[in-house]
N, C-alpha and C positions, 0 to 999 in steps of 0.2 A: 539238471539231470533228467533225461526223458525216461519215464517209467512205463512199463508195458502192463496195461490193465485189460487187455483182450484175453478172453478165455475160450478155449476150444471145446470145452465140455462143462456140464453143470458141476457145481460144488468144487470148482477149481479156484475161483477168485470171487470174493464177496466184498462189498463196500457198505459202509454205514454212515449215517449223518442224522442231524436233528434240525427240524424247522419248527415254526410256530404259527398259530392262527389266533386272531383276536376274536373274542366273543364279548357279549355284554356282561358276562360274569368274570371276564379276565382272560389271560392267555391260556392257550392249550398248546402243549409241546408234543410233537410227533417225532419219534425215532424210528428209522427204517433200516433194514438190512436188505440189500439187493444182490442177487446172483448176477455177476457181470456177463455170464454166458448168454442169458436170455433176457436180462433186465427185469426179471420177475422179483416182486417184493415177496421175500420169504420169511420176514420177521418184522413186526412193527408193534409199537406200544405208544400210548398217549398218557399224559399226566398234566396236572396244573403246575408242576415244578420241573425245572430242567436239571435234574440230579442224575447221578450215575445209575440209580436203580431203573430209570427210564431206559437208558441204553442197555443195561443188563437184561431187562425183560424182552426187548426187541431181539437181542442176540440169542437169548435162551429159547425164544419161539423158533427162530431159524434153525438152531441146532437140533431141537426136538423134531422139527418137521423134516429136515434134510439129512441129518446124521452125516456130516461131511467127513471125508477121509483125512487122516493126519496129513499136514502140509498144505491144506487149503489156505490160501492167502486171505487174510482179513484186514481190509484197509479202512482207515478212518482219518479224520483230521486230528489236530492236536488239542481238541477241546478238553476242558477239565473233566468232563464226564468220561472220556475215553482214556485219559491219562491216569485216572484214579486207580489206586492199587486194587480196590474191590472189583473194578471192571476188568483190569488186566489179568486177574486170576482166571477168569472164565475162558478167554480164547487160548491162553497157554495150557490150561487144564484139558481143553478139548482138542489140543494138537494143532492149532492154527499156526501159521507163520504170520506174525503180526507185522503190519506195515502202517506207517503214519505219514501224512503229508509233510513236506518240508515247510518250514516256517513261512507263512505268507503265500503258499502255493495253493491257489483255489482250483487249479486245473486237474489235480490228481483225482478229485472226486466228481468229475463231470457227469458220470452216469447218474449219480444220486441227485446232483443239482438239476439235471434234466428232468428227472422224475418229479422233483419238487416244483419246477416251473410248470410242467403239465398239470399236476395236481391243483396248483393255485389258479391257473388259467381256466381249467375245465370244471372246477368245483368251488374252490374257496372264494375267489373274487366275484363269483356270481350271486352270492347271498350275503345278507346281514345275519350273522350268527348270534342267536340269543343265548344259548346255553352250551356248556361244554359237552353235555350229553348229545345235543344236536350234531355237534362236530364229530363225536365218536361214532355215532350211527352212520353219518354220511361217509366218513373215512372207511368204515367197514364195507359199506356198499360199493364205494368207489374202487377200493383195492381188490376185493374178492369178487365183486359182481361185474366190474367193467375193466379196470386196468390190466389185471393179470389174465383174465380169460378172453377179453374182446378187443382191447385197444391195440391197434396195429402200429408197428414201429418201422420206420424206414431202415434202421440199422439191422432189423431182423428180416429183411425182404418182405416187408408189409405183412408180417404175421404177428399175432399176439404173443406175449411171453409163454403162455401155456402151450399154444400151438407150436411154437418154435421148439420148445423142449420135447414135446411129443414126437415131432418130426425127427429130432436128433436121436431119440431113443432107439 
């Protein structure tokens, strides 16, 4: 089944997922929420454990920042963090229309996977990470100082997510 994840305005469709980064202290897990209209990272959280609270914190940040209208589509894969009862309460309470990938369908979340590929190629794979704190600082700088305000996307007519949203406003 072909699903439509194109959005014609901000806060219409969001997608979330989790990735990981190796450090000398162990794994760091990063959960993100991306607005599919502009590819802007609107919520993110990191932890040394891949539990539902990681996903909850990322979604809570996005909701606090954007205050989406009822009916905003919230799409994730079927990971245990997203299927957990504790996580599912938040999007339903916030008025989201919840969407989950079909079993084994990795293409539904391609916008988030594309962000993770860019993040890893442009930041993560370029360094040997010593501490989780090093990764946390670098992720903050990458998302807020480069990716959202300056990184140009072919999908957005070679504009950054922030510039694309500003032009649409």
